[in-house]
ZADO-1210 file (C-alpha; in nm, 4 decimals, padded with zeros to 6 digits):
<atoms>
<atom x="10.0630" y="12.7839" z="09.5271" code="UNK" pos="1"/>
<atom x="09.7664" y="13.0143" z="09.5375" code="UNK" pos="2"/>
<atom x="09.5130" y="13.0765" z="09.8102" code="UNK" pos="3"/>
<atom x="09.1950" y="13.2761" z="09.8374" code="UNK" pos="4"/>
<atom x="08.9619" y="13.3494" z="10.1254" code="UNK" pos="5"/>
<atom x="08.5919" y="13.2705" z="10.1585" code="UNK" pos="6"/>
<atom x="08.5074" y="13.6413" z="10.1893" code="UNK" pos="7"/>
<atom x="08.6883" y="13.7241" z="09.8646" code="UNK" pos="8"/>
<atom x="08.5195" y="13.4345" z="09.6905" code="UNK" pos="9"/>
<atom x="08.1757" y="13.5473" z="09.8013" code="UNK" pos="10"/>
<atom x="08.2379" y="13.8978" z="09.6720" code="UNK" pos="11"/>
<atom x="08.3390" y="13.7617" z="09.3328" code="UNK" pos="12"/>
<atom x="08.0803" y="13.4869" z="09.3089" code="UNK" pos="13"/>
<atom x="07.8238" y="13.6995" z="09.1261" code="UNK" pos="14"/>
<atom x="08.0831" y="13.8173" z="08.8781" code="UNK" pos="15"/>
<atom x="08.2023" y="13.4684" z="08.7804" code="UNK" pos="16"/>
<atom x="08.1154" y="13.3831" z="08.4218" code="UNK" pos="17"/>
<atom x="08.1897" y="13.0120" z="08.4093" code="UNK" pos="18"/>
<atom x="07.9131" y="12.8105" z="08.2415" code="UNK" pos="19"/>
<atom x="07.9665" y="12.4369" z="08.2892" code="UNK" pos="20"/>
<atom x="07.8779" y="12.2081" z="07.9984" code="UNK" pos="21"/>
<atom x="07.7382" y="11.8645" z="08.0811" code="UNK" pos="22"/>
<atom x="07.8756" y="11.5738" z="07.8807" code="UNK" pos="23"/>
<atom x="07.7200" y="11.2844" z="08.0761" code="UNK" pos="24"/>
<atom x="07.8378" y="10.9397" z="08.1717" code="UNK" pos="25"/>
<atom x="07.8697" y="10.7542" z="08.4999" code="UNK" pos="26"/>
<atom x="08.1054" y="10.8826" z="08.7670" code="UNK" pos="27"/>
<atom x="08.4052" y="10.6506" z="08.7497" code="UNK" pos="28"/>
<atom x="08.6282" y="10.8379" z="08.9959" code="UNK" pos="29"/>
<atom x="08.5581" y="11.1359" z="09.2212" code="UNK" pos="30"/>
<atom x="08.7770" y="11.2966" z="09.4857" code="UNK" pos="31"/>
<atom x="08.4884" y="11.5041" z="09.6199" code="UNK" pos="32"/>
<atom x="08.4936" y="11.8805" z="09.6619" code="UNK" pos="33"/>
<atom x="08.7900" y="12.0836" z="09.7923" code="UNK" pos="34"/>
<atom x="08.7912" y="12.1871" z="10.1583" code="UNK" pos="35"/>
<atom x="08.9444" y="12.4788" z="10.3421" code="UNK" pos="36"/>
<atom x="09.2919" y="12.4427" z="10.4915" code="UNK" pos="37"/>
<atom x="09.5040" y="12.6366" z="10.7390" code="UNK" pos="38"/>
<atom x="09.7593" y="12.8174" z="10.5217" code="UNK" pos="39"/>
<atom x="10.0176" y="13.0400" z="10.6901" code="UNK" pos="40"/>
<atom x="09.7939" y="13.0637" z="10.9956" code="UNK" pos="41"/>
<atom x="09.4653" y="13.1493" z="10.8201" code="UNK" pos="42"/>
<atom x="09.1722" y="12.9353" z="10.7087" code="UNK" pos="43"/>
<atom x="09.1267" y="12.9516" z="10.3323" code="UNK" pos="44"/>
<atom x="09.0843" y="12.7546" z="10.0105" code="UNK" pos="45"/>
<atom x="09.4174" y="12.6629" z="09.8542" code="UNK" pos="46"/>
<atom x="09.5002" y="12.5877" z="09.4916" code="UNK" pos="47"/>
<atom x="09.8217" y="12.4295" z="09.3672" code="UNK" pos="48"/>
<atom x="09.9975" y="12.6503" z="09.1133" code="UNK" pos="49"/>
<atom x="09.9615" y="12.4642" z="08.7832" code="UNK" pos="50"/>
<atom x="10.1173" y="12.6001" z="08.4668" code="UNK" pos="51"/>
<atom x="10.4171" y="12.8175" z="08.3786" code="UNK" pos="52"/>
<atom x="10.4465" y="13.0675" z="08.6640" code="UNK" pos="53"/>
<atom x="10.8129" y="13.1593" z="08.6062" code="UNK" pos="54"/>
<atom x="11.1180" y="13.0873" z="08.3931" code="UNK" pos="55"/>
<atom x="11.2441" y="12.8605" z="08.6705" code="UNK" pos="56"/>
<atom x="10.9164" y="12.6629" z="08.6796" code="UNK" pos="57"/>
<atom x="10.7972" y="12.6130" z="08.3207" code="UNK" pos="58"/>
<atom x="10.6119" y="12.2893" z="08.4032" code="UNK" pos="59"/>
<atom x="10.4802" y="12.3543" z="08.7519" code="UNK" pos="60"/>
<atom x="10.2597" y="12.0446" z="08.7568" code="UNK" pos="61"/>
<atom x="10.1100" y="11.8045" z="09.0082" code="UNK" pos="62"/>
<atom x="10.0288" y="11.4426" z="08.9222" code="UNK" pos="63"/>
<atom x="09.7169" y="11.3282" z="09.1067" code="UNK" pos="64"/>
<atom x="09.6421" y="10.9541" z="09.1341" code="UNK" pos="65"/>
<atom x="09.3160" y="10.7981" z="09.0223" code="UNK" pos="66"/>
<atom x="09.1858" y="10.4470" z="08.9602" code="UNK" pos="67"/>
<atom x="08.9228" y="10.3345" z="08.7108" code="UNK" pos="68"/>
<atom x="08.7075" y="10.0263" z="08.7695" code="UNK" pos="69"/>
<atom x="08.7670" y="09.7098" z="08.5677" code="UNK" pos="70"/>
<atom x="08.6516" y="09.7249" z="08.2069" code="UNK" pos="71"/>
<atom x="08.7058" y="09.9399" z="07.8995" code="UNK" pos="72"/>
<atom x="08.5700" y="10.2931" z="07.9216" code="UNK" pos="73"/>
<atom x="08.4904" y="10.5815" z="07.6909" code="UNK" pos="74"/>
<atom x="08.5756" y="10.8865" z="07.9031" code="UNK" pos="75"/>
<atom x="08.3131" y="11.1537" z="07.8369" code="UNK" pos="76"/>
<atom x="08.3740" y="11.4269" z="08.0956" code="UNK" pos="77"/>
<atom x="08.6383" y="11.5653" z="08.3303" code="UNK" pos="78"/>
<atom x="08.5360" y="11.7726" z="08.6329" code="UNK" pos="79"/>
<atom x="08.7964" y="12.0217" z="08.7527" code="UNK" pos="80"/>
<atom x="08.7873" y="12.2413" z="09.0623" code="UNK" pos="81"/>
<atom x="09.0085" y="12.5396" z="08.9892" code="UNK" pos="82"/>
<atom x="09.0393" y="12.9175" z="08.9789" code="UNK" pos="83"/>
<atom x="09.2411" y="13.1690" z="08.7780" code="UNK" pos="84"/>
<atom x="09.4289" y="13.3911" z="09.0237" code="UNK" pos="85"/>
<atom x="09.4223" y="13.7670" z="08.9859" code="UNK" pos="86"/>
<atom x="09.6810" y="13.8841" z="08.7337" code="UNK" pos="87"/>
<atom x="09.6899" y="13.5572" z="08.5394" code="UNK" pos="88"/>
<atom x="09.5575" y="13.5372" z="08.1827" code="UNK" pos="89"/>
<atom x="09.4711" y="13.1784" z="08.0927" code="UNK" pos="90"/>
<atom x="09.3452" y="13.0947" z="07.7437" code="UNK" pos="91"/>
<atom x="09.3511" y="12.7154" z="07.7716" code="UNK" pos="92"/>
<atom x="09.3549" y="12.4481" z="08.0361" code="UNK" pos="93"/>
<atom x="09.5577" y="12.1435" z="07.9413" code="UNK" pos="94"/>
<atom x="09.5274" y="11.7907" z="08.0760" code="UNK" pos="95"/>
<atom x="09.7556" y="11.4883" z="08.0803" code="UNK" pos="96"/>
<atom x="09.6817" y="11.1271" z="08.1726" code="UNK" pos="97"/>
<atom x="09.9841" y="10.9237" z="08.2855" code="UNK" pos="98"/>
<atom x="10.0257" y="10.5547" z="08.3569" code="UNK" pos="99"/>
<atom x="10.0779" y="10.4793" z="08.7284" code="UNK" pos="100"/>
<atom x="10.2580" y="10.2037" z="08.9146" code="UNK" pos="101"/>
<atom x="10.1554" y="10.2276" z="09.2788" code="UNK" pos="102"/>
<atom x="10.3095" y="10.5384" z="09.4357" code="UNK" pos="103"/>
<atom x="10.5962" y="10.5595" z="09.1859" code="UNK" pos="104"/>
<atom x="10.6360" y="10.9014" z="09.0251" code="UNK" pos="105"/>
<atom x="10.5478" y="10.9654" z="08.6588" code="UNK" pos="106"/>
<atom x="10.8536" y="10.9354" z="08.4375" code="UNK" pos="107"/>
<atom x="10.9326" y="11.0439" z="08.0839" code="UNK" pos="108"/>
<atom x="10.7478" y="10.7946" z="07.8648" code="UNK" pos="109"/>
<atom x="10.4552" y="10.7465" z="08.1062" code="UNK" pos="110"/>
<atom x="10.2368" y="11.0079" z="07.9333" code="UNK" pos="111"/>
<atom x="09.9409" y="10.8281" z="07.7725" code="UNK" pos="112"/>
<atom x="09.7031" y="11.1033" z="07.6594" code="UNK" pos="113"/>
<atom x="09.6907" y="11.4817" z="07.6531" code="UNK" pos="114"/>
<atom x="09.4473" y="11.7478" z="07.5423" code="UNK" pos="115"/>
<atom x="09.3252" y="12.1012" z="07.6066" code="UNK" pos="116"/>
<atom x="09.0071" y="12.3051" z="07.6257" code="UNK" pos="117"/>
<atom x="08.9340" y="12.6798" z="07.6389" code="UNK" pos="118"/>
<atom x="08.9449" y="12.8275" z="07.9866" code="UNK" pos="119"/>
<atom x="08.5871" y="12.8591" z="08.1096" code="UNK" pos="120"/>
<atom x="08.5992" y="13.2055" z="08.2616" code="UNK" pos="121"/>
<atom x="08.6568" y="13.0919" z="08.6200" code="UNK" pos="122"/>
<atom x="08.8044" y="13.3881" z="08.8022" code="UNK" pos="123"/>
<atom x="08.9474" y="13.4064" z="09.1537" code="UNK" pos="124"/>
<atom x="08.6133" y="13.2877" z="09.2990" code="UNK" pos="125"/>
<atom x="08.6332" y="12.9538" z="09.1227" code="UNK" pos="126"/>
<atom x="08.3859" y="12.8125" z="08.8771" code="UNK" pos="127"/>
<atom x="08.1502" y="12.9701" z="08.9767" code="UNK" pos="128"/>
<atom x="08.2371" y="12.9111" z="09.3440" code="UNK" pos="129"/>
<atom x="08.5016" y="12.7224" z="09.5367" code="UNK" pos="130"/>
<atom x="08.2919" y="12.4055" z="09.5659" code="UNK" pos="131"/>
<atom x="08.1674" y="12.3943" z="09.2044" code="UNK" pos="132"/>
<atom x="08.3483" y="12.2101" z="08.9288" code="UNK" pos="133"/>
<atom x="08.4009" y="12.3036" z="08.5664" code="UNK" pos="134"/>
<atom x="08.2548" y="12.0202" z="08.3554" code="UNK" pos="135"/>
<atom x="08.4703" y="11.9552" z="08.0502" code="UNK" pos="136"/>
<atom x="08.3450" y="11.7309" z="07.7665" code="UNK" pos="137"/>
<atom x="08.6158" y="11.4928" z="07.6378" code="UNK" pos="138"/>
<atom x="08.6318" y="11.1832" z="07.4205" code="UNK" pos="139"/>
<atom x="08.9022" y="10.9233" z="07.4827" code="UNK" pos="140"/>
<atom x="08.9281" y="10.5628" z="07.5981" code="UNK" pos="141"/>
<atom x="09.0946" y="10.4061" z="07.9019" code="UNK" pos="142"/>
<atom x="09.0887" y="10.0585" z="08.0521" code="UNK" pos="143"/>
<atom x="09.0388" y="09.9962" z="08.4206" code="UNK" pos="144"/>
<atom x="09.3541" y="10.0493" z="08.6243" code="UNK" pos="145"/>
<atom x="09.5773" y="10.3044" z="08.7939" code="UNK" pos="146"/>
<atom x="09.6646" y="10.6443" z="08.6474" code="UNK" pos="147"/>
<atom x="09.7712" y="11.0014" z="08.7246" code="UNK" pos="148"/>
<atom x="09.5910" y="11.3184" z="08.6125" code="UNK" pos="149"/>
<atom x="09.7536" y="11.6572" z="08.5533" code="UNK" pos="150"/>
<atom x="09.5797" y="11.9892" z="08.4755" code="UNK" pos="151"/>
<atom x="09.7555" y="12.3189" z="08.4040" code="UNK" pos="152"/>
<atom x="09.6846" y="12.6599" z="08.2513" code="UNK" pos="153"/>
<atom x="09.8476" y="12.8222" z="07.9486" code="UNK" pos="154"/>
<atom x="09.7982" y="13.1203" z="07.7183" code="UNK" pos="155"/>
<atom x="09.8497" y="13.1913" z="07.3513" code="UNK" pos="156"/>
<atom x="10.1388" y="13.4319" z="07.4042" code="UNK" pos="157"/>
<atom x="10.3496" y="13.1890" z="07.6035" code="UNK" pos="158"/>
<atom x="10.3663" y="13.4379" z="07.8905" code="UNK" pos="159"/>
<atom x="10.3879" y="13.3208" z="08.2497" code="UNK" pos="160"/>
<atom x="10.0490" y="13.2007" z="08.3727" code="UNK" pos="161"/>
<atom x="09.8848" y="12.9380" z="08.5929" code="UNK" pos="162"/>
<atom x="09.5629" y="12.8135" z="08.7422" code="UNK" pos="163"/>
<atom x="09.5103" y="12.7190" z="09.1046" code="UNK" pos="164"/>
<atom x="09.4009" y="12.3537" z="09.1213" code="UNK" pos="165"/>
<atom x="09.1893" y="12.3428" z="09.4371" code="UNK" pos="166"/>
<atom x="09.3011" y="12.0930" z="09.7008" code="UNK" pos="167"/>
<atom x="09.2053" y="11.9067" z="10.0199" code="UNK" pos="168"/>
<atom x="08.9429" y="11.6705" z="09.8741" code="UNK" pos="169"/>
<atom x="08.8103" y="11.4008" z="10.1086" code="UNK" pos="170"/>
<atom x="08.8014" y="11.1064" z="09.8686" code="UNK" pos="171"/>
<atom x="09.1280" y="11.1405" z="09.6787" code="UNK" pos="172"/>
<atom x="09.3935" y="10.8690" z="09.6945" code="UNK" pos="173"/>
<atom x="09.6311" y="10.9496" z="09.9795" code="UNK" pos="174"/>
<atom x="10.0024" y="10.8970" z="09.9226" code="UNK" pos="175"/>
<atom x="10.2079" y="10.8408" z="10.2401" code="UNK" pos="176"/>
<atom x="10.5890" y="10.8406" z="10.2400" code="UNK" pos="177"/>
<atom x="10.8295" y="10.6316" z="10.4478" code="UNK" pos="178"/>
<atom x="10.8126" y="10.8862" z="10.7312" code="UNK" pos="179"/>
<atom x="10.4340" y="10.8519" z="10.7543" code="UNK" pos="180"/>
<atom x="10.3751" y="11.1940" z="10.5932" code="UNK" pos="181"/>
<atom x="10.1227" y="11.2757" z="10.3218" code="UNK" pos="182"/>
<atom x="10.2723" y="11.4033" z="09.9961" code="UNK" pos="183"/>
<atom x="10.2069" y="11.4571" z="09.6273" code="UNK" pos="184"/>
<atom x="10.4235" y="11.4420" z="09.3163" code="UNK" pos="185"/>
<atom x="10.5154" y="11.7911" z="09.2002" code="UNK" pos="186"/>
<atom x="10.7282" y="11.9134" z="08.9074" code="UNK" pos="187"/>
<atom x="10.9043" y="12.2395" z="08.8254" code="UNK" pos="188"/>
<atom x="11.0347" y="12.1241" z="08.4866" code="UNK" pos="189"/>
<atom x="10.9647" y="11.8050" z="08.2934" code="UNK" pos="190"/>
<atom x="11.1205" y="11.5683" z="08.2023" code="UNK" pos="191"/>
<atom x="11.4254" y="11.7003" z="08.3864" code="UNK" pos="192"/>
<atom x="11.4385" y="11.7041" z="08.6838" code="UNK" pos="193"/>
<atom x="11.0803" y="11.5741" z="08.6670" code="UNK" pos="194"/>
<atom x="10.8433" y="11.5007" z="08.9534" code="UNK" pos="195"/>
<atom x="10.9599" y="11.5064" z="09.3126" code="UNK" pos="196"/>
<atom x="10.7984" y="11.4280" z="09.6451" code="UNK" pos="197"/>
<atom x="10.6351" y="11.7445" z="09.7800" code="UNK" pos="198"/>
<atom x="10.4840" y="11.8475" z="10.1106" code="UNK" pos="199"/>
<atom x="10.4937" y="12.1480" z="10.3413" code="UNK" pos="200"/>
<atom x="10.5652" y="12.1832" z="10.7098" code="UNK" pos="201"/>
<atom x="10.2630" y="12.2232" z="10.9416" code="UNK" pos="202"/>
<atom x="10.3504" y="12.5865" z="11.0193" code="UNK" pos="203"/>
<atom x="10.2869" y="12.6638" z="10.6497" code="UNK" pos="204"/>
<atom x="10.0081" y="12.4184" z="10.5646" code="UNK" pos="205"/>
<atom x="09.7902" y="12.2396" z="10.8171" code="UNK" pos="206"/>
<atom x="09.4550" y="12.0678" z="10.8130" code="UNK" pos="207"/>
<atom x="09.1311" y="12.2309" z="10.9228" code="UNK" pos="208"/>
<atom x="09.0266" y="12.0833" z="11.2595" code="UNK" pos="209"/>
<atom x="08.8121" y="11.7731" z="11.2178" code="UNK" pos="210"/>
<atom x="08.9415" y="11.6813" z="10.8708" code="UNK" pos="211"/>
<atom x="09.1954" y="11.4144" z="10.7752" code="UNK" pos="212"/>
<atom x="09.5488" y="11.5636" z="10.7486" code="UNK" pos="213"/>
<atom x="09.6333" y="11.3021" z="10.4836" code="UNK" pos="214"/>
<atom x="09.3868" y="11.4716" z="10.2443" code="UNK" pos="215"/>
<atom x="09.5807" y="11.7991" z="10.2195" code="UNK" pos="216"/>
<atom x="09.7503" y="11.7114" z="09.8891" code="UNK" pos="217"/>
<atom x="09.4415" y="11.5690" z="09.7145" code="UNK" pos="218"/>
<atom x="09.3594" y="11.8125" z="09.4318" code="UNK" pos="219"/>
<atom x="08.9887" y="11.7945" z="09.3432" code="UNK" pos="220"/>
<atom x="08.8607" y="11.6396" z="09.0188" code="UNK" pos="221"/>
<atom x="08.6297" y="11.3700" z="08.8835" code="UNK" pos="222"/>
<atom x="08.6117" y="11.1456" z="08.5784" code="UNK" pos="223"/>
<atom x="08.2936" y="11.0342" z="08.3983" code="UNK" pos="224"/>
<atom x="08.2559" y="10.7657" z="08.1364" code="UNK" pos="225"/>
<atom x="08.0496" y="10.4887" z="07.9798" code="UNK" pos="226"/>
<atom x="08.1392" y="10.1323" z="07.8764" code="UNK" pos="227"/>
<atom x="08.2992" y="10.1139" z="07.5338" code="UNK" pos="228"/>
<atom x="08.0626" y="10.0140" z="07.2494" code="UNK" pos="229"/>
<atom x="08.2238" y="09.6714" z="07.2230" code="UNK" pos="230"/>
<atom x="08.1532" y="09.6081" z="07.5893" code="UNK" pos="231"/>
<atom x="07.7953" y="09.7291" z="07.5472" code="UNK" pos="232"/>
<atom x="07.7506" y="09.4986" z="07.2474" code="UNK" pos="233"/>
<atom x="07.8702" y="09.2008" z="07.4512" code="UNK" pos="234"/>
<atom x="07.6313" y="09.2917" z="07.7304" code="UNK" pos="235"/>
<atom x="07.3448" y="09.3153" z="07.4824" code="UNK" pos="236"/>
<atom x="07.4422" y="08.9796" z="07.3294" code="UNK" pos="237"/>
<atom x="07.4501" y="08.8197" z="07.6735" code="UNK" pos="238"/>
<atom x="07.1085" y="08.9637" z="07.7545" code="UNK" pos="239"/>
<atom x="06.9742" y="08.8264" z="07.4249" code="UNK" pos="240"/>
<atom x="07.1029" y="08.4775" z="07.5051" code="UNK" pos="241"/>
<atom x="06.9465" y="08.4962" z="07.8493" code="UNK" pos="242"/>
<atom x="06.6109" y="08.5860" z="07.6927" code="UNK" pos="243"/>
<atom x="06.6348" y="08.2997" z="07.4491" code="UNK" pos="244"/>
<atom x="06.7088" y="08.0536" z="07.7288" code="UNK" pos="245"/>
<atom x="06.4070" y="08.1738" z="07.9221" code="UNK" pos="246"/>
<atom x="06.1832" y="08.1132" z="07.6214" code="UNK" pos="247"/>
<atom x="06.2810" y="07.7486" z="07.5857" code="UNK" pos="248"/>
</atoms>
């Protein structure tokens, strides 16, 4: 994992070069912004290491749950709260959408969609700050239902590199294990051994006073979209029939 302090972020804020691009669409799912946590005794923003940070962790991924409302949707934009830690060179950020069955982990064969986009120049301060999202235009379709989202950094050389996917978002979907503890699904290598239940002891990671401790593992992102053209056509047809009925 990566962490960075508010003071460091403020110093670097003016130097950040990220320029978000707006793609539009309604907000279909939104975790909200990341919040500070208590990490190893200090209050800071924390990002989950996401990428290929070492030979032992070539797919250091987290799978974050999301749910889309009923209907068929053209997904137009992904919002990602992240930063590129000092010393990491990231050329692309990759995304994966997985099917989801409740709290069950993603398995080999659950991957539905994947894509990538050029890294947006978001340095250690975030994009351009810890509570601002990179807005990534996309174009794919999903039906309403339950899914997982994964983001991770890569570079053209194949060298070790990662992004920090900012965490502790208020409105993410909380996963609670049989011991009543919050957790997330986390991988070191996929498909084998794949995703495992992951959480940290309170002496390492704890919640900022006043915030929900179950939110600690909610990485921050949002999904925008519009109804598919077929759905829009049906809505227009229904509206036309309603008008005709009113005229008679």
